[in-house]
N, CA, C and O of each residue as an XYZ file, in Angstrom:
552
protein
N       0.855     -1.170      0.000
C       0.000      0.000      0.000
C       0.904      1.237      0.000
O       1.825      1.344      0.810
N       0.633      2.153     -0.905
C       1.462      3.354     -0.992
C       1.249      4.234      0.237
O       0.239      4.129      0.933
N       2.217      5.093      0.479
C       2.156      5.982      1.629
C       0.968      6.939      1.527
O       0.316      7.225      2.531
N       0.681      7.440      0.311
C      -0.458      8.346      0.124
C      -1.778      7.643      0.405
O      -2.666      8.215      1.039
N      -1.912      6.404     -0.065
C      -3.139      5.641      0.176
C      -3.295      5.337      1.664
O      -4.396      5.408      2.211
N      -2.202      5.004      2.297
C      -2.228      4.728      3.735
C      -2.669      5.975      4.512
O      -3.463      5.884      5.448
N      -2.143      7.142      4.109
C      -2.512      8.405      4.757
C      -3.988      8.707      4.528
O      -4.682      9.148      5.444
N      -4.472      8.470      3.306
C      -5.879      8.702      2.974
C      -6.786      7.820      3.808
O      -7.725      8.315      4.431
N      -6.523      6.527      3.830
C      -7.358      5.600      4.606
C      -7.265      5.889      6.096
O      -8.258      5.793      6.817
N      -6.070      6.244      6.555
C      -5.895      6.566      7.971
C      -6.695      7.788      8.378
O      -7.324      7.795      9.436
N      -6.677      8.824      7.549
C      -7.445     10.038      7.838
C      -8.937      9.765      7.838
O      -9.668     10.254      8.700
N      -9.383      8.987      6.873
C     -10.798      8.634      6.787
C     -11.203      7.795      7.995
O     -12.257      8.022      8.589
N     -10.372      6.837      8.352
C     -10.674      5.951      9.485
C     -10.727      6.727     10.799
O     -11.630      6.522     11.611
N      -9.768      7.610     11.003
C      -9.760      8.398     12.237
C     -11.015      9.254     12.329
O     -11.652      9.319     13.380
N     -11.370      9.913     11.224
C     -12.549     10.772     11.253
C     -13.829      9.947     11.423
O     -14.766     10.380     12.093
N     -13.863      8.763     10.817
C     -15.021      7.876     10.969
C     -15.157      7.405     12.417
O     -16.269      7.310     12.936
N     -14.040      7.113     13.064
C     -14.082      6.702     14.468
C     -14.626      7.819     15.348
O     -15.478      7.584     16.205
N     -14.133      9.030     15.133
C     -14.611     10.185     15.896
C     -16.111     10.378     15.664
O     -16.861     10.643     16.604
N     -16.540     10.245     14.416
C     -17.962     10.401     14.080
C     -18.812      9.339     14.759
O     -19.861      9.643     15.327
N     -18.356      8.090     14.698
C     -19.115      6.997     15.314
C     -19.178      7.164     16.824
O     -20.218      6.923     17.437
N     -18.079      7.571     17.418
C     -18.043      7.761     18.875
C     -19.027      8.854     19.291
O     -19.687      8.738     20.323
N     -19.123      9.899     18.499
C     -20.068     10.977     18.771
C     -21.507     10.524     18.508
O     -22.406     10.826     19.293
N     -21.722      9.809     17.421
C     -23.071      9.413     17.026
C     -23.688      8.318     17.864
O     -24.908      8.269     18.016
N     -22.870      7.443     18.407
C     -23.384      6.276     19.132
C     -24.183      6.678     20.360
O     -24.920      5.863     20.913
N     -24.045      7.926     20.794
C     -24.817      8.430     21.934
C     -26.296      8.563     21.590
O     -27.140      8.631     22.483
N     -26.611      8.600     20.294
C     -27.991      8.780     19.834
C     -28.600      7.407     19.571
O     -27.980      6.540     18.955
N     -29.832      7.230     20.054
C     -30.499      5.953     19.823
C     -30.677      5.744     18.317
O     -30.891      6.709     17.584
N     -30.595      4.544     17.866
C     -30.724      4.119     16.474
C     -29.517      4.479     15.607
O     -29.535      4.211     14.406
N     -28.478      5.074     16.177
C     -27.334      5.476     15.356
C     -26.667      4.271     14.705
O     -26.409      4.283     13.501
N     -26.386      3.237     15.485
C     -25.710      2.069     14.924
C     -26.518      1.488     13.766
O     -25.961      1.163     12.717
N     -27.813      1.361     13.955
C     -28.682      0.819     12.916
C     -28.633      1.658     11.642
O     -28.500      1.122     10.542
N     -28.740      2.964     11.796
C     -28.719      3.846     10.614
C     -27.337      3.949     10.003
O     -27.221      4.103      8.787
N     -26.284      3.869     10.803
C     -24.924      3.882     10.254
C     -24.727      2.662      9.349
O     -24.074      2.751      8.310
N     -25.296      1.531      9.753
C     -25.212      0.327      8.931
C     -26.007      0.467      7.636
O     -25.618     -0.093      6.611
N     -27.109      1.203      7.670
C     -27.974      1.361      6.499
C     -27.455      2.381      5.487
O     -27.824      2.330      4.313
N     -26.606      3.300      5.929
C     -26.203      4.417      5.071
C     -25.577      4.011      3.740
O     -25.986      4.541      2.707
N     -24.592      3.083      3.708
C     -24.023      2.734      2.395
C     -25.083      2.212      1.419
O     -25.078      2.587      0.247
N     -25.984      1.358      1.888
C     -27.014      0.816      0.999
C     -28.051      1.875      0.633
O     -28.553      1.885     -0.492
N     -28.375      2.757      1.562
C     -29.297      3.855      1.267
C     -28.764      4.699      0.115
O     -29.510      5.071     -0.791
N     -27.471      4.999      0.157
C     -26.850      5.802     -0.893
C     -26.780      5.019     -2.202
O     -27.082      5.562     -3.265
N     -26.385      3.746     -2.134
C     -26.297      2.926     -3.350
C     -27.655      2.761     -4.014
O     -27.765      2.866     -5.235
N     -28.681      2.506     -3.229
C     -30.008      2.223     -3.753
C     -30.699      3.463     -4.312
O     -31.286      3.417     -5.393
N     -30.630      4.561     -3.582
C     -31.395      5.750     -3.945
C     -30.584      6.830     -4.635
O     -31.147      7.738     -5.246
N     -29.274      6.738     -4.544
C     -28.411      7.785     -5.062
C     -28.045      8.744     -3.941
O     -28.758      8.860     -2.945
N     -26.930      9.424     -4.117
C     -26.436     10.310     -3.072
C     -27.393     11.462     -2.803
O     -27.702     11.751     -1.647
N     -27.863     12.118     -3.848
C     -28.762     13.257     -3.669
C     -30.040     12.878     -2.948
O     -30.455     13.559     -2.010
N     -30.665     11.791     -3.382
C     -31.909     11.350     -2.748
C     -31.671     10.871     -1.320
O     -32.501     11.104     -0.441
N     -30.547     10.204     -1.084
C     -30.229      9.747      0.267
C     -30.033     10.916      1.225
O     -30.529     10.899      2.351
N     -29.308     11.925      0.765
C     -29.109     13.109      1.599
C     -30.404     13.892      1.781
O     -30.657     14.437      2.855
N     -31.228     13.950      0.728
C     -32.518     14.639      0.837
C     -33.415     13.938      1.859
O     -34.133     14.595      2.613
N     -33.372     12.605      1.884
C     -34.132     11.848      2.871
C     -33.685     12.217      4.280
O     -34.512     12.513      5.142
N     -32.372     12.199      4.511
C     -31.858     12.553      5.836
C     -32.270     13.973      6.217
O     -32.700     14.223      7.343
N     -32.135     14.896      5.270
C     -32.464     16.296      5.545
C     -33.951     16.450      5.867
O     -34.314     17.232      6.746
N     -34.811     15.715      5.167
C     -36.258     15.836      5.395
C     -36.674     15.293      6.763
O     -37.665     15.749      7.334
N     -35.930     14.333      7.287
C     -36.245     13.724      8.584
C     -35.491     14.378      9.746
O     -35.780     14.110     10.912
N     -34.528     15.233      9.414
C     -33.660     15.819     10.442
C     -34.420     16.770     11.350
O     -35.110     17.685     10.901
N     -34.271     16.524     12.622
C     -34.732     17.435     13.674
C     -33.531     17.616     14.575
O     -32.707     16.709     14.694
N     -33.420     18.734     15.191
C     -32.234     19.071     15.964
C     -31.765     17.922     16.857
O     -32.406     17.578     17.851
N     -30.627     17.340     16.473
C     -30.003     16.318     17.309
C     -30.462     14.890     17.091
O     -29.944     13.984     17.744
N     -31.428     14.646     16.184
C     -31.837     13.253     15.991
C     -30.834     12.520     15.086
O     -29.887     13.128     14.586
N     -31.044     11.241     14.882
C     -30.089     10.418     14.144
C     -29.934     10.889     12.701
O     -28.827     10.857     12.164
N     -31.013     11.323     12.064
C     -30.948     11.789     10.679
C     -30.132     13.075     10.577
O     -29.334     13.246      9.656
N     -30.341     13.961     11.520
C     -29.579     15.210     11.575
C     -28.101     14.908     11.762
O     -27.257     15.512     11.100
N     -27.780     13.981     12.654
C     -26.391     13.624     12.933
C     -25.719     13.044     11.684
O     -24.597     13.429     11.354
N     -26.385     12.134     10.997
C     -25.795     11.516      9.800
C     -25.628     12.525      8.665
O     -24.635     12.486      7.938
N     -26.597     13.424      8.513
C     -26.495     14.470      7.488
C     -25.311     15.381      7.795
O     -24.506     15.685      6.914
N     -25.212     15.811      9.043
C     -24.117     16.703      9.432
C     -22.756     16.005      9.329
O     -21.764     16.635      8.964
N     -22.708     14.718      9.646
C     -21.452     13.982      9.518
C     -21.047     13.832      8.050
O     -19.861     13.877      7.724
N     -22.021     13.654      7.175
C     -21.734     13.589      5.734
C     -21.109     14.897      5.268
O     -20.083     14.908      4.588
N     -21.741     15.979      5.642
C     -21.240     17.313      5.272
C     -19.874     17.572      5.898
O     -18.971     18.084      5.235
N     -19.723     17.222      7.158
C     -18.459     17.455      7.854
C     -17.319     16.687      7.181
O     -16.214     17.212      7.046
N     -17.583     15.440      6.756
C     -16.521     14.673      6.115
C     -16.169     15.263      4.748
O     -14.989     15.415      4.433
N     -17.155     15.591      3.946
C     -16.869     16.101      2.603
C     -16.209     17.476      2.614
O     -15.647     17.895      1.602
N     -16.267     18.179      3.733
C     -15.606     19.485      3.846
C     -14.353     19.424      4.722
O     -13.692     20.442      4.922
N     -14.023     18.247      5.244
C     -12.872     18.090      6.141
C     -11.562     18.116      5.344
O     -11.519     17.689      4.190
N     -10.517     18.613      5.963
C      -9.226     18.709      5.283
C      -8.654     17.350      4.884
O      -7.873     17.278      3.935
N      -9.018     16.273      5.576
C      -8.525     14.939      5.216
C      -9.334     14.281      4.103
O      -8.924     13.239      3.591
N     -10.458     14.852      3.718
C     -11.260     14.273      2.644
C     -10.548     14.510      1.307
O     -10.223     15.649      0.971
N     -10.306     13.442      0.548
C      -9.567     13.597     -0.705
C     -10.324     14.388     -1.775
O      -9.709     14.851     -2.736
N     -11.614     14.550     -1.635
C     -12.419     15.248     -2.639
C     -12.717     16.697     -2.284
O     -13.349     17.411     -3.062
N     -12.272     17.125     -1.135
C     -12.629     18.469     -0.656
C     -12.324     19.540     -1.687
O     -13.182     20.376     -1.974
N     -11.148     19.536     -2.241
C     -10.756     20.558     -3.214
C     -11.548     20.409     -4.508
O     -12.019     21.400     -5.066
N     -11.698     19.176     -4.986
C     -12.415     18.937     -6.243
C     -13.884     19.360     -6.139
O     -14.432     19.948     -7.072
N     -14.514     19.059     -5.008
C     -15.931     19.378     -4.846
C     -16.148     20.855     -4.535
O     -17.139     21.447     -4.963
N     -15.229     21.441     -3.799
C     -15.335     22.854     -3.454
C     -16.426     23.176     -2.449
O     -16.883     24.316     -2.373
N     -16.849     22.177     -1.674
C     -17.859     22.420     -0.651
C     -17.240     23.195      0.503
O     -16.051     23.056      0.791
N     -18.044     24.000      1.150
C     -17.607     24.743      2.326
C     -18.463     24.335      3.513
O     -19.579     23.846      3.341
N     -17.947     24.534      4.705
C     -18.638     24.089      5.910
C     -19.997     24.750      6.092
O     -20.860     24.194      6.773
N     -20.207     25.908      5.507
C     -21.504     26.592      5.658
C     -22.434     26.348      4.472
O     -23.462     27.014      4.354
N     -22.093     25.408      3.595
C     -22.945     25.125      2.435
C     -24.138     24.260      2.839
O     -24.130     23.626      3.895
N     -25.145     24.243      2.001
C     -26.265     23.308      2.157
C     -25.905     22.099      1.299
O     -25.939     22.184      0.071
N     -25.564     20.985      1.924
C     -24.987     19.836      1.233
C     -25.866     19.303      0.111
O     -25.376     19.077     -0.995
N     -27.132     19.099      0.367
C     -28.013     18.555     -0.676
C     -27.998     19.453     -1.905
O     -27.891     18.969     -3.032
N     -28.103     20.723     -1.695
C     -28.116     21.676     -2.801
C     -26.823     21.599     -3.611
O     -26.854     21.614     -4.841
N     -25.696     21.516     -2.921
C     -24.405     21.447     -3.608
C     -24.222     20.119     -4.338
O     -23.657     20.089     -5.432
N     -24.686     19.038     -3.753
C     -24.538     17.712     -4.373
C     -25.331     17.622     -5.670
O     -24.823     17.102     -6.664
N     -26.554     18.114     -5.681
C     -27.365     17.993     -6.898
C     -26.864     18.893     -8.023
O     -27.265     18.716     -9.173
N     -26.005     19.846     -7.717
C     -25.409     20.717     -8.738
C     -24.154     20.112     -9.375
O     -23.664     20.624    -10.381
N     -23.633     19.025     -8.792
C     -22.381     18.443     -9.268
C     -22.511     17.865    -10.671
O     -23.569     17.373    -11.064
N     -21.419     17.937    -11.413
C     -21.322     17.232    -12.688
C     -21.233     15.733    -12.402
O     -20.877     15.333    -11.294
N     -21.548     14.922    -13.376
C     -21.610     13.474    -13.194
C     -20.338     12.855    -12.603
O     -20.452     12.053    -11.676
N     -19.130     13.182    -13.088
C     -17.933     12.562    -12.488
C     -17.744     12.930    -11.013
O     -17.363     12.079    -10.209
N     -18.006     14.180    -10.656
C     -17.884     14.600     -9.264
C     -18.967     13.957     -8.401
O     -18.718     13.582     -7.255
N     -20.166     13.834     -8.960
C     -21.279     13.196     -8.236
C     -20.927     11.743     -7.916
O     -21.125     11.284     -6.791
N     -20.404     11.023     -8.915
C     -20.020      9.622     -8.692
C     -18.894      9.523     -7.661
O     -18.906      8.630     -6.813
N     -17.924     10.435     -7.729
C     -16.816     10.418     -6.778
C     -17.313     10.708     -5.361
O     -16.888     10.054     -4.409
N     -18.203     11.679     -5.222
C     -18.753     12.012     -3.900
C     -19.577     10.844     -3.359
O     -19.534     10.548     -2.165
N     -20.317     10.192     -4.230
C     -21.101      9.020     -3.831
C     -20.187      7.934     -3.278
O     -20.423      7.405     -2.191
N     -19.142      7.606     -4.033
C     -18.225      6.548     -3.598
C     -17.506      6.935     -2.312
O     -17.272      6.088     -1.450
N     -17.158      8.204     -2.182
C     -16.459      8.657     -0.978
C     -17.332      8.512      0.260
O     -16.859      8.044      1.296
N     -18.604      8.906      0.170
C     -19.476      8.777      1.344
C     -19.806      7.317      1.661
O     -19.953      6.956      2.829
N     -19.922      6.485      0.638
C     -20.129      5.054      0.886
C     -18.926      4.485      1.637
O     -19.088      3.748      2.610
N     -17.730      4.828      1.186
C     -16.509      4.356      1.841
C     -16.420      4.882      3.270
O     -16.084      4.138      4.192
N     -16.720      6.159      3.449
C     -16.697      6.761      4.780
C     -17.676      6.056      5.710
O     -17.317      5.710      6.836
N     -18.915      5.837      5.252
C     -19.904      5.202      6.125
C     -19.651      3.714      6.330
O     -20.132      3.143      7.308
N     -18.915      3.080      5.440
C     -18.492      1.708      5.729
C     -17.569      1.681      6.938
O     -17.658      0.778      7.770
N     -16.681      2.669      7.040
C     -15.837      2.789      8.226
C     -16.682      3.112      9.453
O     -16.504      2.501     10.507
N     -17.594      4.064      9.324
C     -18.429      4.482     10.461
C     -19.222      3.297     10.999
O     -19.272      3.089     12.211
N     -19.837      2.522     10.120
C     -20.672      1.408     10.588
C     -19.855      0.361     11.329
O     -20.332     -0.235     12.295
N     -18.628      0.135     10.880
C     -17.762     -0.820     11.600
C     -17.463     -0.321     13.013
O     -17.566     -1.068     13.986
N     -17.095      0.941     13.103
C     -16.785      1.504     14.419
C     -18.030      1.577     15.298
O     -17.973      1.268     16.488
N     -19.144      1.980     14.717
C     -20.385      2.086     15.497
C     -20.778      0.726     16.064
O     -21.214      0.622     17.210
N     -20.621     -0.301     15.261
C     -20.951     -1.654     15.722
C     -20.060     -2.054     16.898
O     -20.547     -2.595     17.891
N     -18.783     -1.795     16.790
C     -17.864     -2.123     17.876
C     -18.126     -1.294     19.123
O     -18.082     -1.810     20.239
N     -18.398     -0.017     18.932
C     -18.668      0.854     20.077
C     -19.976      0.477     20.764
O     -20.080      0.560     21.988
N     -20.967      0.068     19.992
C     -22.247     -0.341     20.560
C     -22.065     -1.583     21.424
O     -22.674     -1.699     22.487
N     -21.239     -2.499     20.974
C     -20.981     -3.717     21.748
C     -20.250     -3.409     23.045
O     -20.405     -4.124     24.035
N     -19.456     -2.349     23.039
C     -18.699     -1.966     24.232
C     -19.519     -1.172     25.239
O     -19.098     -1.009     26.384
N     -20.698     -0.669     24.826
C     -21.523      0.112     25.746
C     -22.060     -0.793     26.843
O     -22.527     -1.898     26.566
N     -21.998     -0.336     28.077
C     -22.586     -1.153     29.147
C     -24.093     -1.197     28.977
O     -24.730     -0.177     28.717
N     -24.646     -2.360     29.122
C     -26.087     -2.527     28.985
C     -26.774     -2.222     30.308
O     -26.399     -2.747     31.356
N     -27.779     -1.370     30.241
C     -28.480     -0.989     31.468
C     -29.479     -2.058     31.924
O     -29.978     -2.012     33.048
N     -29.765     -3.023     31.034
C     -30.744     -4.034     31.430
C     -30.092     -5.355     31.857
O     -30.787     -6.351     32.059
N     -28.783     -5.366     31.993
C     -28.113     -6.568     32.478
C     -28.348     -6.705     33.980
O     -28.272     -5.727     34.724
N     -28.626     -7.899     34.403
C     -28.838     -8.146     35.838
C     -27.495     -8.073     36.549
O     -26.491     -8.602     36.071
N     -27.495     -7.423     37.672
C     -26.276     -7.336     38.468
C     -26.087     -8.651     39.210
O     -27.031     -9.240     39.737
N     -24.842     -9.085     39.232
C     -24.534    -10.308     39.968
C     -23.835     -9.928     41.253
O     -22.962     -9.060     41.268
N     -24.215    -10.570     42.309
C     -23.607    -10.280     43.622
C     -23.039    -11.535     44.224
O     -22.488    -11.497     45.324
């Protein structure tokens, strides 16, 4: 694996871990993190983001996933940041639907890859959470 590829995957993985650690505090996060790659593949990036945006309420799982998508695509470690030209104060859905086909496909693949990392971390973090319904042994 080349050094550049290693740096790219490492940056994506670190940011995905931080995102999953933050998101796992929200109920249903692990479930939706697992669904995100297929949601994007099945419906397309624009429609998937529009779905999240339409369901987003301050702090719910849809809002968190939408904001994490935007945060990753505008993060300095995202390999597409310069090509896409998104800014942190942009409306992601609006910017995505304006993309030319090659950029749209690249952004789609990037978010699928990012959420594949997120779902792995979310699954592991969920398993590590102490269960409140476990019986105490004495």
